[in-house]
VMD Tcl script that draws the C-alpha trace (Angstrom):
set ca {
  {-16.97 15.44 15.80}
  {-17.66 18.44 13.55}
  {-19.51 17.72 10.33}
  {-18.05 18.90 7.00}
  {-20.46 21.82 6.64}
  {-19.80 23.22 10.13}
  {-16.06 22.75 9.80}
  {-16.11 24.31 6.32}
  {-17.92 27.40 7.62}
  {-15.44 27.94 10.47}
  {-12.53 27.48 8.08}
  {-14.09 29.91 5.61}
  {-14.52 32.56 8.32}
  {-10.87 32.22 9.35}
  {-9.66 32.56 5.77}
  {-11.88 35.51 4.92}
  {-10.70 37.29 8.04}
  {-7.10 36.85 6.83}
  {-7.89 37.61 3.19}
  {-10.73 40.15 2.76}
  {-11.92 39.71 -0.84}
  {-11.15 43.33 -1.71}
  {-7.50 42.78 -0.82}
  {-6.87 39.35 -2.38}
  {-4.68 39.14 -5.45}
  {-6.26 36.41 -7.57}
  {-5.22 34.13 -10.41}
  {-6.87 31.28 -12.24}
  {-5.50 27.83 -11.55}
  {-6.46 24.23 -12.20}
  {-5.96 21.39 -9.71}
  {-5.54 17.84 -11.02}
  {-6.09 15.28 -8.27}
  {-8.79 15.76 -5.64}
  {-7.70 13.31 -2.97}
  {-7.33 14.22 0.70}
  {-4.58 16.76 -0.13}
  {-5.62 18.12 -3.53}
  {-9.31 18.28 -2.65}
  {-8.66 20.16 0.58}
  {-6.32 22.56 -1.22}
  {-9.05 23.40 -3.72}
  {-11.45 24.10 -0.85}
  {-8.92 26.29 1.00}
  {-8.13 28.26 -2.15}
  {-11.80 28.75 -3.00}
  {-12.58 29.96 0.52}
  {-9.55 32.24 0.30}
  {-10.87 34.04 -2.78}
  {-8.84 32.29 -5.48}
  {-10.25 31.12 -8.81}
  {-9.50 27.41 -8.94}
  {-11.06 24.55 -10.89}
  {-10.61 20.96 -9.74}
  {-10.40 17.85 -11.93}
  {-10.17 14.19 -10.99}
  {-10.76 10.91 -12.82}
  {-13.36 10.15 -10.13}
  {-16.75 11.76 -10.65}
  {-17.43 11.33 -6.93}
  {-14.37 13.41 -6.03}
  {-15.39 16.25 -8.37}
  {-18.95 16.20 -7.04}
  {-17.64 16.30 -3.46}
  {-15.74 19.59 -3.91}
  {-18.65 21.10 -5.86}
  {-20.97 20.24 -2.98}
  {-18.68 22.28 -0.73}
  {-18.66 25.35 -2.98}
  {-15.71 24.76 -5.31}
  {-15.69 24.51 -9.12}
  {-15.14 21.18 -10.84}
  {-14.31 19.94 -14.34}
  {-15.18 16.55 -15.85}
  {-12.51 16.42 -18.56}
  {-8.99 17.74 -19.12}
  {-10.29 19.83 -22.03}
  {-12.89 21.42 -19.77}
  {-10.24 22.11 -17.13}
  {-7.77 23.74 -19.51}
  {-10.55 25.71 -21.20}
  {-11.58 27.24 -17.87}
  {-8.13 28.71 -17.14}
  {-8.06 31.68 -19.49}
  {-5.56 32.73 -22.12}
  {-2.56 30.58 -23.13}
  {0.63 31.78 -21.49}
  {-1.21 32.90 -18.36}
  {-2.46 29.54 -17.10}
  {-1.31 27.44 -14.16}
  {-2.09 23.81 -13.39}
  {-1.25 22.21 -10.03}
  {-0.72 18.44 -10.14}
  {-1.60 16.63 -6.90}
  {-1.67 12.95 -7.86}
  {0.24 9.91 -6.56}
  {3.97 10.17 -7.24}
  {5.61 7.98 -9.86}
  {4.18 6.92 -13.21}
  {0.85 8.65 -12.57}
  {2.52 12.03 -12.06}
  {4.68 11.45 -15.11}
  {1.70 10.66 -17.34}
  {-0.19 13.76 -16.19}
  {2.80 16.07 -16.75}
  {3.43 14.50 -20.17}
  {-0.21 15.18 -21.07}
  {-0.01 18.78 -19.86}
  {3.17 19.27 -21.89}
  {1.09 18.59 -25.01}
  {-1.82 20.81 -23.99}
  {-0.21 23.92 -22.50}
  {1.52 26.83 -24.22}
  {4.74 28.79 -23.65}
  {4.44 30.89 -20.51}
  {2.05 28.50 -18.75}
  {3.03 26.93 -15.41}
  {2.92 23.32 -14.24}
  {3.13 22.83 -10.47}
  {3.96 19.43 -8.98}
  {2.85 19.45 -5.34}
  {3.33 15.73 -4.77}
  {6.23 13.71 -3.40}
  {8.20 13.30 -6.61}
  {11.87 12.38 -6.65}
  {13.83 15.62 -7.06}
  {15.90 14.13 -9.89}
  {12.70 13.32 -11.81}
  {11.56 16.89 -11.18}
  {14.77 18.34 -12.59}
  {14.39 16.18 -15.70}
  {10.73 17.15 -16.14}
  {11.54 20.84 -15.72}
  {14.17 20.65 -18.42}
  {11.75 18.86 -20.74}
  {9.01 21.46 -20.19}
  {11.43 24.36 -20.44}
  {12.26 23.29 -23.97}
  {8.60 24.01 -24.77}
  {8.61 27.33 -22.92}
  {6.50 25.94 -20.06}
  {7.55 26.73 -16.49}
  {7.88 23.98 -13.88}
  {7.42 24.71 -10.18}
  {7.89 21.97 -7.60}
  {6.21 22.36 -4.23}
  {7.10 19.96 -1.44}
  {3.90 20.08 0.59}
  {3.39 19.18 4.25}
  {0.27 19.53 6.34}
  {-1.76 16.39 5.78}
  {-5.46 16.38 6.58}
  {-5.04 19.40 8.88}
  {-3.93 21.64 6.01}
  {-7.45 22.75 5.14}
  {-7.88 24.56 8.46}
  {-4.29 25.17 9.56}
  {-2.52 25.76 6.25}
  {0.31 23.92 4.49}
  {4.07 24.19 4.78}
  {5.42 24.51 1.24}
  {9.00 24.18 0.04}
  {9.07 25.70 -3.44}
  {11.52 25.18 -6.29}
  {11.60 26.86 -9.70}
  {12.47 30.04 -11.55}
  {11.89 33.18 -9.50}
  {9.43 34.71 -11.97}
  {7.30 31.55 -12.07}
  {7.24 31.27 -8.28}
  {6.31 34.94 -8.00}
  {3.34 34.40 -10.31}
  {2.18 31.63 -7.99}
  {2.44 33.87 -4.92}
  {-1.33 34.56 -4.57}
  {-2.02 30.83 -4.41}
  {0.89 30.04 -2.10}
  {-0.07 32.82 0.32}
  {-3.59 31.44 0.72}
  {-2.45 27.84 1.10}
  {0.19 28.73 3.71}
  {-0.56 29.12 7.43}
  {0.08 32.85 6.98}
  {0.85 34.85 3.80}
  {4.44 35.39 4.94}
  {4.98 32.22 6.97}
  {5.30 28.53 6.16}
  {6.37 28.82 2.53}
  {9.35 30.01 0.55}
  {11.41 29.52 -2.59}
  {14.23 27.08 -1.89}
  {16.06 27.49 -5.19}
  {15.87 26.20 -8.80}
  {13.70 23.36 -10.07}
  {14.03 20.26 -7.93}
  {15.06 22.10 -4.77}
  {11.54 22.14 -3.32}
  {11.18 18.39 -3.64}
  {14.71 17.87 -2.34}
  {14.03 19.82 0.87}
  {10.71 17.98 1.31}
  {12.57 14.68 0.88}
  {14.89 15.53 3.76}
  {11.90 16.82 5.76}
  {10.24 13.42 5.46}
  {13.45 11.62 6.37}
  {13.53 13.65 9.60}
  {9.85 12.87 10.13}
  {10.59 9.13 9.90}
  {13.25 9.48 12.61}
  {11.02 11.50 14.93}
  {8.11 9.10 14.61}
  {10.32 6.06 15.21}
  {11.90 7.65 18.28}
  {8.55 8.50 19.87}
  {7.20 5.01 19.14}
  {10.23 3.27 20.66}
  {10.20 5.46 23.77}
  {6.53 4.85 24.51}
  {6.91 1.12 23.89}
  {9.83 0.98 26.34}
  {7.81 2.75 29.04}
  {4.73 0.62 28.42}
  {6.76 -2.52 29.12}
  {8.02 -1.16 32.48}
  {5.01 -2.74 34.16}
  {6.24 -2.43 37.76}
  {5.93 1.38 37.58}
  {2.39 1.35 36.21}
  {3.17 4.30 33.95}
  {0.27 6.21 32.37}
  {1.15 6.84 28.71}
  {-1.55 9.48 28.26}
  {-0.33 11.41 31.31}
  {3.27 11.34 30.12}
  {2.45 12.45 26.59}
  {0.34 15.34 27.89}
  {3.05 16.38 30.36}
  {5.75 16.39 27.66}
  {3.67 18.79 25.53}
  {4.48 21.66 27.94}
  {8.01 22.86 28.58}
  {9.68 19.67 27.35}
  {12.43 19.92 24.74}
  {10.79 17.06 22.79}
  {7.39 18.73 22.41}
  {6.10 18.82 18.84}
  {2.97 18.57 16.71}
  {3.58 14.82 16.40}
  {3.54 14.61 20.20}
  {0.34 16.66 20.30}
  {-1.36 14.14 18.01}
  {0.00 11.24 20.05}
  {-1.24 12.77 23.30}
  {-4.69 13.33 21.81}
  {-4.89 9.68 20.74}
  {-3.78 8.37 24.12}
  {-6.15 10.72 25.95}
  {-9.03 9.24 23.95}
  {-7.90 5.69 24.80}
  {-7.09 4.77 21.21}
  {-6.98 0.99 20.83}
  {-3.76 0.29 18.95}
  {-4.36 -3.45 19.27}
  {-6.67 -3.38 16.27}
  {-3.97 -1.88 14.05}
  {-1.46 -3.76 11.94}
  {2.17 -2.80 12.53}
  {2.57 -2.30 8.76}
  {3.96 1.20 8.14}
  {3.99 2.42 4.54}
  {6.82 4.46 3.08}
  {6.28 6.81 0.15}
  {9.88 6.85 -1.05}
  {11.42 9.95 0.50}
  {13.17 8.00 3.26}
  {14.80 5.77 0.66}
  {15.89 8.72 -1.45}
  {17.29 10.55 1.57}
  {19.48 7.55 2.37}
  {20.64 7.26 -1.25}
  {21.52 10.96 -1.34}
  {23.42 10.69 1.95}
  {25.48 7.84 0.49}
  {26.16 9.79 -2.71}
  {27.32 12.80 -0.69}
  {29.12 10.81 1.99}
  {27.04 12.43 4.74}
  {26.11 10.09 7.65}
  {22.36 9.81 8.42}
  {22.16 6.79 10.78}
  {18.89 7.72 12.52}
  {16.93 8.35 9.31}
  {18.47 5.24 7.75}
  {17.47 2.96 10.63}
  {13.98 4.48 10.84}
  {13.45 3.72 7.15}
  {14.79 0.20 7.59}
  {12.27 -0.33 10.41}
  {9.48 0.55 8.00}
  {10.78 -2.06 5.57}
  {10.71 -4.63 8.38}
  {7.12 -3.70 9.22}
  {6.10 -4.36 5.62}
  {7.23 -7.98 5.72}
  {4.61 -10.59 6.57}
  {7.43 -12.64 8.05}
  {11.15 -11.96 8.01}
  {13.14 -14.53 6.02}
  {16.25 -13.38 7.87}
  {14.49 -13.97 11.20}
  {13.34 -17.41 10.12}
  {16.90 -18.24 9.08}
  {18.25 -17.07 12.44}
  {15.74 -19.30 14.22}
  {16.77 -22.29 12.08}
  {20.47 -21.68 12.67}
  {19.99 -21.35 16.43}
  {18.22 -24.73 16.55}
  {20.81 -26.32 14.24}
  {23.85 -25.44 16.35}
  {22.28 -25.53 19.81}
  {19.24 -27.73 19.52}
  {17.11 -24.91 20.98}
  {13.32 -24.87 20.92}
  {11.77 -22.73 18.18}
  {8.34 -21.35 17.33}
  {6.59 -22.30 14.10}
  {4.25 -20.14 12.02}
  {0.74 -21.56 12.27}
  {-1.42 -18.70 10.97}
  {-0.27 -16.16 8.36}
  {-0.85 -12.49 9.18}
  {-4.17 -11.24 7.83}
  {-4.66 -7.50 7.44}
  {-7.64 -5.30 6.66}
  {-7.67 -1.89 5.00}
  {-9.22 1.43 6.04}
  {-9.50 3.98 3.18}
  {-7.97 7.44 3.39}
  {-9.86 10.45 4.73}
  {-12.00 12.31 2.20}
  {-11.45 15.98 1.24}
  {-13.29 18.38 3.53}
  {-13.73 15.77 6.24}
  {-12.73 16.88 9.72}
  {-9.12 15.81 10.46}
  {-10.22 14.00 13.62}
  {-11.72 11.34 11.34}
  {-8.11 10.20 10.90}
  {-7.40 9.98 14.65}
  {-6.47 6.48 15.91}
  {-9.59 6.22 18.09}
  {-11.76 6.71 14.97}
  {-10.03 4.24 12.67}
  {-12.41 1.38 13.44}
  {-15.41 3.69 13.03}
  {-14.09 4.72 9.61}
  {-14.28 1.18 8.28}
  {-17.34 1.34 6.03}
  {-16.54 -1.27 3.39}
  {-15.55 1.38 0.88}
  {-12.16 1.24 -0.79}
  {-11.85 4.98 -1.30}
  {-10.62 6.64 -4.48}
  {-7.66 4.94 -6.13}
  {-5.83 1.71 -5.50}
  {-4.63 0.60 -2.08}
  {-1.05 1.37 -3.16}
  {-2.07 4.90 -4.17}
  {-3.87 5.56 -0.90}
  {-0.95 4.22 1.14}
  {1.37 6.56 -0.80}
  {3.55 3.79 -2.17}
  {3.40 4.57 -5.90}
  {6.44 6.84 -5.96}
  {9.07 4.62 -4.37}
  {10.97 4.19 -7.62}
  {12.15 6.82 -10.06}
  {10.42 6.94 -13.44}
  {11.46 7.77 -16.97}
  {9.27 10.14 -18.95}
  {8.29 10.37 -22.58}
  {11.15 12.46 -23.84}
}
mol new
graphics top color blue
foreach p $ca { graphics top sphere $p radius 0.5 }
foreach p [lrange $ca 0 end-1] q [lrange $ca 1 end] { graphics top cylinder $p $q radius 0.2 }
display resetview
C-alpha cells in the first residue's frame, strides 16, 4: 500500500503536468469541511496551483491538510479574512447534508457580501438548494450547487461534478472546477439554474443504487450454484473486458475478489444518504416509473432493520394457520463500526480486504451518522 507522502507526490506530479503553474488561472477559495471528500479536494486544488484555505471544526483535520502542504484556518473569521476583498470571495461547503449544511450556509449568509459565492458540494436535496439560493440571492450572494462524485479516488483521478447556478457565477468557479475534474474539459459541466446540479446528482445516485444491487444479486446467485464451483474472482475479472456490463463498480468488485476479501466479517447494513428516497419521490410526483431504483432503495431499508417486523409477522401467521415450525430469535444482531477513510489516505485503505485492518478503535471525525452519510435523509427548513 502506498503511504500518504508517496501517493501525494505522484498525484502532485500528475496535476502539475496537466496544469503548469504559469498557465493556471487562479482564484482564492475557502473550503468548509475537511472530511474524506473536502480534505482531498483541498489537497487536489493546492497541488493544482489554486489558492485554497481549509476550515473544519476538528483541529486534527486542519492539521492533517497542513501536514500535506495545504493552508488551514482555525476559525470562520480567519477563513473569511484569508479570501480577499468582499464581492470576490468564494466558499465551498463540504459538510454532511441536512441541518449541518443549513447552519453553515446560514452563517455564511451573515458573513459574506454581495458578489460573493457560496458553493454547496454535498448531497443536499435540490429543493432545499433552490430555497437557499433564493434566500442568498436576496442578499446579492451567488449560490452554486455542485453534485460531486468520485469518492476517495477523487484526489488522484478527479471528480465528476454536476453544476447548477447562474452562468456568471459558474464561470467564476471555472478555475477550481477544471482542477478538480478528471480533465479541464471533461467530467464537469453546468446543468442549469440553481438546484439542477443537485437534482442530476440525485438521479445519478439512484442509478448507482440500482447498479450496485444488480451486481450484488448476480454474484450471490452464482455463489449459491455450488455444483458448478464457480470462481467469483475469475468471473468479475473476465467481465471487465469486452462485457456490456463492465464498469468502474465492477473494477472495484473484481479487485476485492482478487484479493480474497472476506465479506463474512461485514454487516449487511447498507446506509442510504437520501438521494435514493428523493429520486423515488420525484418519480412519483412526475408520474415516471423507476421500479429498479425504487426496489434497490427499498433493499437498503431492509438491510437497516435489525429484524423485520413484517417478516416476524409472516412467520407467526404461517404457524397460526398451518402449525408450521418456526425459528426464534435467540441473539440480537451486534454490529461494529469502522471509521471513514482520512483525507490524503490512499484509496485502497477503503478496499474490502483492508476493512478489518482499518479498525483501530478510533471513531473518526464526526458522529457515526455523519460518517455513514445519513444526516441528509430529510429535507430541512432554514432560518429565513
